[in-house]
Structure formats: structure tokens, C-alpha cells
N, C-alpha and C positions, 0 to 999 in steps of 0.2 A: 504494500500500500504506500501511498505518498506520505512523506514525512510531514510533521506538523508545520514545519517552516515553509514547505513547498506548496502545500494544499491551497492556502489563500492566494498565493501568487498565481497558480494555475487557474483558479476560479476567476481571478480578475483579468487575466490575459488571454484566456481561452477564446473569447469572442474575437479578439484581435488576431491572434495566431491562426485561429480557425479560418478567418476571412482571408488571411494572407498566404496560407500554406500552399494554395494552388498556384500562387505566383512564385513561391520560394522553390518548389520542387523542380521546375525546369532549370533554374539556375544551379541547383544541386547536381542534377545529372550532367549538365555541361561541365561543371567543375570535376566531377567524378571521372568522366571519360577523358577529359583533357589530361588528368594525372595518371589514369589507369586505362588506356585504350584497349588493353588486352581483355577487359571485361566484356567488350562487345563481340569477342570471338568465342562464341559457345556458351555464354551465360545470359546476357541481356539481349532482348529483341530490339533491333534498330527500327523495325516497323512500328512497334509499340511506342518507341521514343518519338518517332516522326508523327504519329497520329495523336499523341498526347495521353493515351490510355494508361501507360505506366505511371506517368506523373499524377494522374487522377487517382489511381489506385493507392499510391504511396501517401498522397495527401489525405485521402479518405481514411486510411488505416491509422494514421497518426491522430487525426481528429477524433475518430471513434474511440481509440484507446484512451486518450486524455479525458474525453467526456465520461467514459466508463469509470475511470479512477475517481472522478468527482461524484458521480451519481451513485456508484456502488463500490465504495472504498474497500470493502472486505473481500472483493472477488476480482477476477480478471475476465475479459471477454474471450472465453475459451474457444467458442466456435470460430471467431475471427482469427485468433492466433493459430488454431489448428489448420485452418484453410491456408494461411500464409506459410506455415511450417511445411506442409505437404508440398507446396509449390517449390519452396526453397530446397528441400532435400532432393526433389527431382532434378534440380539444376546443379546440385553439388555445393550449395552455399555452406561455408564453414565459419566457425566462431571467429577466426582471425580476420574475417572481412568486416565484422561489425564496427571495429574502431575506424576503419577506412571510411565507411559510410558516415559515421558520426563526425569525423573531421570535416568532410565536405558539406554535409547537411548543415552543420552549425556555422560554417563559414558563409553559406548562402543565407541563413537566417540573420546573421550579423550584418551582412551587406544590405538585406532588405529593410531591417528595422533601424539600422544606423544608431544614432545616439539614444533611441528609445529602448535599446536592449541594454538594460542595466545588468550588473553582475548577479543580482538577486534573481532576475528573470532568467538569465542564462543558466544559472545553477538549477533552478526549478525545472526548466524544460530538459536539461541534461538528465535530471533524475527520471523524468518521464521516458526519455529515450532508452536509458539503460534498464529500466523496469521492463519495458517492452522487449528489448534486445535479449535480456537474460531469460525471460519467459520463452521466447522463440528458440534460443540456443538449447534450453533444457528439452523442449519438445523435439527439436530436430535431432539431438543426440539419441533420444529414445527411438525415433523412427529409423535412424541409421543402424542402430543396434539390432533391430528386428529383421533386417534383411539377411538373405542367405549368403551374401558375399560382402566384401569390403570395398567395392568399386562403385563409382558413380555411373559409368557407362560400360556396357559390353557390346560386342559386335554381333549383329544379327543379319542374316542373308534373306533377301526377299524371295520367298518360295512361291508366292501366288498373288496375282492381282485380279480383282473382279470388278467390272464396271457396274455401278449401281445407278439408281435414278438421280436426276437433278444434279448432274456434274459431280457425282461422288464416286469414289473408288475405294474398295476394301483391299487393304494390303495385309498379307499374312507373312510373318517373318519366322525363321527358324534360327537356332543358335549357330554362330560362326566361330565360336571359340570354346574353351573348356571351362569357362566361369559358370559356377552353379547359379541357376536362375531362381529368383524369389517367386513364391506363389502369390498370385494376384487375387483380388476380390472383385466381384461385379460392382461396377461403378467407379473403379479406379482408372487412372491414366498412366501413360508412360511419356517421358520426354523423348522426342526424336531429334537427334543432332546430325546435321548434314552440312557440307560446304555449299555455299551459294555460287552463282555464276562467276563472282569475282574471287572465289576461294575462301572468303570469310565464312566461318561456321556459324550457323544460326540454329536455334532450338525452338520447337513448338511442342505443346502437350496435347495428346489425343487420347480420348477415352477408349479403353478396350471395348470392342464391339462383339467379340466372340472369343472362343477358346480360352476363357478367362482363367480357369484353374489348371490349364495345361502348360506346364513350365517349359515344354519343348516348342511352344508356338506363341507368338504375340500377334493379335489381329486388331487392326484399327480401321475405321472408315473415315475418310477425309473428303470434305467438300471443297471443290476448287473455288478459290478467291481470285478472280481474274486480275484484280488490282493489287493482290498481295505479292509477297516475295517468296514465301516458302512453299505454299501449295502448288504453284505452277511448276516448281522443280520436281516435287513428288509426282505430280500427274504426268508431266511431259518427259521427264528424264529418267525416272527410277524404273529400272528394268529387272525382270526376274533374274536372280543371280547376283544383283548388286548388294553391297554391304553398307549398312548404316549403323549408327550407334543408338542404342536404346537404354534408357535408365531403368532402374528397378521400378515396380509399380507403386504408385502413391495415390492419395486422394481419400477424402473422408465421406464422399457421397455413397456410402455402402449401406445395403439394406440391413435395418436393425433386426434383431432376433427375438423381439418381444412377442411375436405372434399377433400383434394388432393388425387390423385391416390396413392394407397398403393401397395407396393411390399414387400412380406414376403418371404424371402429366408432362408431355413433351411437345415440341414443335420443330419442324424441319429436321436438320441434322442433329438437333438435340436429342433425337431418339436413340443415339448410340448407347448411353448407359442403360436405357430401358431394354434395348435389344439384348445386352449382355446379362442383365438381371433375369430376363425371361428365360433365356437359354439355360442359365445356371439353375434357376428354380425348376425348370422342366426336367433337367438332367437328374435332379435330386428327387423327383416325384412329389413335389410340394403340393399340399392341399390347402395352403393358406388362402384366405380371401384376398383377392387382388383385383383392383380396378385399373385398367390401362386406358389412358386417354391420349390421343394424338391429333394434332392440328397441322395442316400443311396447305400449300398453295392449291394443289390438286392431287388426286389419288396417284397418278403416274409419277408425281414428283416426290413421293414418300420413299426415302432410302430405307433399305433393310426391311421392307414391308413383308416380303415372303418369309424371311427368317422369323420375324415377330409373330406373324399369324400362325406359322407352324408351331412355334413354342407355345403359344396360347392354346392351341388345340390339345396340348398335353397337360394342361393345368385345369383340373376340374372345377376349381373355385374362382377362375379368372373370367373377367368380362372385358370387352373391348368396345370403346366408342370413339368415333373419329369425326373430324370437322374439316371441310375443304372449302377454300375461298371461291373456287371456280371449277368448271369442268363437270363431267358426268359423275354421279355418285355410284360407287360400287354397290351391287345388290347382295353380295355374299357376306358382308359385315355391316354392322350398324354405322351409318354415315349420315351426316347432316351438312347442310350448307352454312357458311358463315364462320363465326368464331367460337372458340371453346366455351362451354358453359358447364360449371361443376355443380350446379344447384342440386342435381339428383344423385350425385356421386359421393358426397362427403357426409361423414358423421363425426361427432366431436372426438371420437377415439381414433380417428384415422391418422396414419403417418403418411405425409404427402411428400413426394419427391418431384422436383421441377428441373427441367433443363430445356433451354431454348433461348431465343432472343430476349434481351432485358425487358422490353415492353410487355412481351407475353408473360414473363415470370412475374412482373409487377402486378398485372391484371389477375393472374391465377392466384397469386399469394393473397391478394385482397379478397377474392372470393372464399378462399379457405379460412381466412381469419373471420370473415363475416359469418361463416357457417359454424363458428365456435371451435375450430381446430387451434390448439395452443401454438404459439409462435415457435416453441422449441420442437414441435413435431413437424415443422415445415422445413425441408432441406432443399438446397439448390446447388447447381453447378454453373459457373460462368466460364465460358471458353475464353482464355486470355486473362489479362489483368482484371481483378475484381473491382470494376468501377461502380458496382452497386453500393459499395461502402461509401464512395465519394458522394453518391446521390443521397 
């Protein structure tokens, strides 16, 4: 918790720092990469730097953490910290890098605030930073220790690629070295690291969409972003037999084991964790009550639809409802025109899992809360930096 000296200072300055942090973080990253350009080679995404989402995510996490320390001084925002820690470990972030971040972040804060940054304010916000840093370091060490190996990346060979709907491709990889692979859980992701056209390595995280518990295979489904940097290389250049680097599996959007009714609501390529969960539950012969909801532009644009429908046919307590914005509606499944409506799908004891575009998740989360589902039972996954925190 915050010290008695720092708490009133953070309370007084949080509105100012909170309002300025979105201006401070771009300066921080400029300073960081000027001093340590190697961090753009295989750790930080230069695309997320360019579009500003990484800056938004960092600003949001700092503001949320400081606000939590004020409003709930006896606890930490564990969900947020776990989400960040899983992303960090998939990138190989280590304890020694936190002082580097601190140095350049606080130099950016000092430049932005100028004479308004007194020693008292600097000390208080330093305390906030290190409380957050040490909490993350502890979680990250625990995650690293759970893996079956002690490496960040191992080599995997592309064994199969399958064209899916809506400019999506499923890539299946097999081990290309002797490193023992960690077992994954449905809903987790792996980092894929590859050199780009200029030779600089970049990293992206992709949810496992199949073969989840098979340590001899990693399968992800990737939608093409024609304006992006990474997915065009995967789609257009990655051939069967090529070698890429994959991290151990991480991520906390895993199905709870409480036995409570599950509601999985997805849109577009956000169906990947749902597809993985369904195939895993089907393989286990699950009889759990499960409601699967999916929204898409049209039926033919739904990636992994055949895999999901086949898995659902093996789950006796599962139901499927779909919504499509345009096109003909399929007759062999329940389908409606328009946008997703959860009014008939939720009970207060439901555990809800969301994945899709941010506007979709905002809307569906609001419906779940209105139906009486506790906030702690609503789980989500954001592809890329978690800008929901900033919002």
C-alpha cells in the first residue's frame, strides 16, 4: 500500500498526472528507444508505437493502478496486473528492465511538469511506480517458473496452413528443436517472432485456435491486416517448412473450473479463443452448460465456423446463437440479422467471456452487467495493447 507520506500527494496530483500521462508516455518511448534501440528488435511493436496504442495502454495502466491505490488501499488491481504480466512474460521482459523504464519515464514526467514537479511529488509517484513494478516482477517470476523450459522462444516449423474465411489463415507449427514445450490452456496465446522485410524482428501475440493441449503442435488463426506490418509477412511469405520463433503459452482468459454456466460471446476473428475452448471441452466430453454467441459481418465471413459447429455438436449442454450484419442467414443454426443481443442468454450466475473489437466488448459487457452478472465474472481479451484500460 502507499505510505502515509505519499497517499495525500497522490490524491492531490492524480487528476493532474492522470490528465497529462497520455502526453508524457510518447515522450517516454522516444527517450527509451533513443537510448535502447535494441528494444525495438523483438520486444516492442513499432506498429503499436506508430498508431499510439502502446502509449495509450501504458498511460491507462499507470492511471488505473494509482487510482486503485487511492480507492482500495488494502489491495492491488490483480486482474490488470495479471493481464500485463502474461503479456510481459510472452515477450521475455525481465526484472533488470524495470529500472530502465523508470529512468526514462520519470525523465519524461520531469520534462512535462517542469518546475511543478517538486521532490515530494517525484518521490510519491516513484513509490507508485515501484509498487506496480514489484507486483509485476513477482507475478512474472511465478509465470516463468511454471513453464516446462527456461527459454523465452523456441523454434517451430510451419507444418500446415489452411485458408479460412475473411482473409484469415490457420497456421499449424511443429517443434524444430529439442526444447521441451509447455502445455497450453484454451484461451491462451503465444508470441510469434519473425524478421520483417527490413530484417528487424517484430512480435505479435495470437490466441491458440486449436491443438491446445498438444505440446507437439501450436495452431493459431491470423486475420490479414492489409495496412499492418506483421500479418502481411505471415500471409504472403510464410511457407510450409519455414521456421519461426514461438514463446511459451501465456494468457489469463482461461475457462474457470467452477462448473457455473458459461457464456462465450465473440465477434469476427475474436472467435479464436472460443474455437479453442470448444474443441478442448468437446475432447474432454464436457457436459457443462454452455452458451456460445457469435457476431460477424456475414455467415461466409465467420472464421473457424466449421470447427466451432463440429465441436458444438459434441457438447450436449451447449447452444449456439449467431448474428450477421448482412447476407443470407444460414438455416442449419440459429441466426438473426443485426447485432448481438444477450437478453435471453444471461443469468446472474453466468461466467461471461468476451473477445472481439472494443466497441463490441463494451456493448456486450454493458448488457451482462445490466443482467446482474458480477463484474468479476466478466472476462475479456484484447488483441494488442490493452487500450480498454486507457478508456
